[in-house]
C-alpha positions in Angstrom: 116.7 108.9 78.5 114.2 108.0 81.4 114.9 104.8 83.2 111.9 102.6 83.7 112.5 100.4 86.8 109.5 98.2 86.1 107.0 98.6 83.2 103.3 98.7 84.0 100.3 98.7 81.7 100.3 102.5 82.0 104.0 103.0 81.0 103.7 100.5 78.2 100.9 102.5 76.8 102.9 105.7 77.3 105.7 104.1 75.0 102.9 103.2 72.4 101.9 106.8 72.5 105.5 108.1 72.1 105.9 105.8 69.1 102.5 107.1 67.7 101.2 103.6 67.0 97.7 102.2 67.1 97.1 99.1 69.3 97.4 96.8 66.2 100.6 98.5 65.1 102.1 98.5 68.7 101.3 94.8 69.0 102.9 94.0 65.7 105.9 96.0 66.5 106.4 94.0 69.8 105.4 90.7 68.1 102.5 90.1 70.6 98.8 89.9 70.5 96.8 93.1 70.1 94.5 91.9 73.0 97.7 92.1 75.2 98.0 95.8 74.3 94.2 96.3 74.9 94.6 94.8 78.4 97.4 97.1 79.2 95.1 100.0 78.6 92.4 98.3 80.8 94.8 97.4 83.8 97.4 100.3 84.0 98.6 99.1 87.3 99.4 95.5 86.3 103.1 94.8 85.8 103.6 92.5 82.8 105.8 89.3 83.2 109.6 89.3 83.2 110.0 88.4 79.4 107.5 91.3 78.5 109.5 93.6 80.7 112.7 92.7 78.8 110.9 93.1 75.5 109.6 96.6 76.5 113.2 97.5 77.6 114.6 96.6 74.3 111.9 98.3 72.3 112.4 101.5 74.4 116.2 101.5 74.0 116.0 101.1 70.3 113.3 103.7 69.8 115.6 106.7 69.1 116.0 110.0 70.7 112.8 111.7 69.6 110.6 108.9 70.9 112.4 108.6 74.1 112.0 112.5 74.6 108.4 112.1 73.9 108.1 109.3 76.3 109.8 111.4 79.1 107.3 114.1 78.5 104.3 111.8 78.7 105.7 110.3 81.8 105.6 113.5 83.8 102.8 113.7 86.3 99.5 115.3 85.0 96.7 116.9 87.0 94.1 114.4 88.2 91.8 113.2 85.4 88.3 114.7 85.0 85.4 112.3 85.0 85.1 112.3 81.2 88.8 111.6 80.8 88.6 108.8 83.3 85.7 107.2 81.6 87.3 107.5 78.1 88.3 103.8 78.3 85.5 101.2 78.8 85.6 97.6 79.7 82.9 94.9 79.4 83.1 92.2 82.1 81.2 89.1 81.5 79.7 87.2 84.5 79.0 83.8 82.9 76.7 81.3 84.7 76.4 77.6 84.2 74.1 76.1 86.7 75.7 76.8 90.1 79.0 77.7 88.6 80.6 80.9 87.2 83.5 81.2 84.7 86.7 82.8 85.8 90.1 83.3 84.1 93.4 83.5 85.9 95.4 86.5 84.8 99.2 86.3 84.7 101.3 89.0 86.5 105.0 89.1 87.0 104.9 88.0 90.7 101.2 87.1 91.2 98.1 85.5 89.7 94.7 87.1 89.9 91.4 85.4 89.3 88.9 87.6 87.4 85.8 87.5 85.1 86.5 87.5 81.3 86.7 91.0 80.1 87.7 93.0 77.1 88.0 96.7 76.0 84.9 98.3 74.3 85.7 100.3 71.0 83.6 103.5 70.4 80.2 102.5 69.2 80.3 98.8 70.2 77.9 97.7 72.9 79.2 96.1 76.2 76.9 93.2 75.7 78.6 92.4 72.4 82.1 92.7 73.8 81.1 90.5 76.7 80.0 87.7 74.4 83.0 88.1 71.9 85.7 88.3 74.6 84.3 85.4 76.6 84.6 83.2 73.5 88.1 84.7 72.5 89.6 84.0 76.0 87.9 80.7 76.9 86.1 79.2 73.8 82.9 79.4 75.6 79.7 80.6 73.9 77.3 82.7 75.9 73.9 84.6 75.7 73.3 87.9 77.5 70.8 87.6 80.2 71.0 91.3 81.5 73.3 94.2 82.1 74.2 94.5 85.8 75.2 98.1 85.8 78.4 100.4 85.2 80.9 102.0 87.5 84.3 103.6 87.4 86.6 100.7 88.6 88.0 101.7 91.9 91.6 100.3 91.0 91.9 100.8 87.3 89.8 104.0 86.9 88.4 102.4 83.8 84.7 102.6 83.1 83.5 98.9 83.7 80.2 97.5 82.4 79.1 94.3 83.9 76.9 91.8 81.9 75.4 88.7 83.3 75.5 85.9 80.6 74.3 82.3 80.4 76.5 79.4 79.2 75.4 78.0 75.8 78.2 75.7 74.6 81.9 75.1 74.4 84.6 73.4 76.5 86.2 76.1 78.7 90.0 76.3 77.8 92.7 78.9 78.1 92.9 80.5 74.5 95.0 83.4 75.6 98.1 81.8 77.1 99.9 85.0 77.0 97.8 86.9 79.4 96.1 84.0 81.2 97.4 81.1 83.3 94.1 79.1 83.5 90.3 79.0 83.1 88.0 77.4 85.5 84.3 76.9 86.3 84.1 77.8 90.0 81.2 76.8 92.3 79.2 80.0 93.3 79.7 79.1 96.9 83.4 79.1 96.4 83.7 82.5 94.3 85.0 84.6 97.3 87.9 82.1 97.7 89.0 83.2 94.3 88.0 86.9 94.3 87.6 88.7 97.7 84.0 89.8 98.2 85.1 93.4 98.7 86.5 93.4 95.2 83.3 92.2 93.6 80.7 94.7 92.1 77.8 94.5 94.6 75.2 93.9 92.0 77.2 90.7 90.8 76.9 89.3 94.3 73.2 90.0 94.3 72.6 88.4 90.9 74.7 85.3 91.8 72.7 85.0 95.1 69.4 85.1 93.2 70.8 82.4 90.8 
């Protein structure tokens, strides 16, 4: 049996593959939200919190020899992914404006917190604009309208295809509706954005759009 020192989004998804479960089935198997599983796919380098590490340890240890063998095979290094393989996963990222403020969520990590824009995985055939609207409301309770699409890139850290959508606030009180994944939700003044997210980590068209705003 392979020993996993620290579970990450990537190894958690490999366990899911070894169990041959869909996102919804894996979430039910673990007793967590399916949105958490989706986020593991989107952020393969992020290490879940300690209690989630323990839950994954227990699930793996109880999985049985066949699953553990499949997991070991999946864990072996593979050749570098091609562009088409890299872009198989797509994430919609919502940049939500309310006057001179932008909406951010504070993601939980095991040892760190990370401020980000609301985001969610795009299922095949679903437009990034629709996902941006839906996930913003699901995470924060805020209703938004799409203003424009800012562009798409392969994210330099996660290697996931990321589509950025500029949105305008419509209604709703911002609150943390995904306490498993997020620590907080906040409206941040545009002038203070780079105190929360370093400028070099922000997709340049976002900065241009916010400067114009």
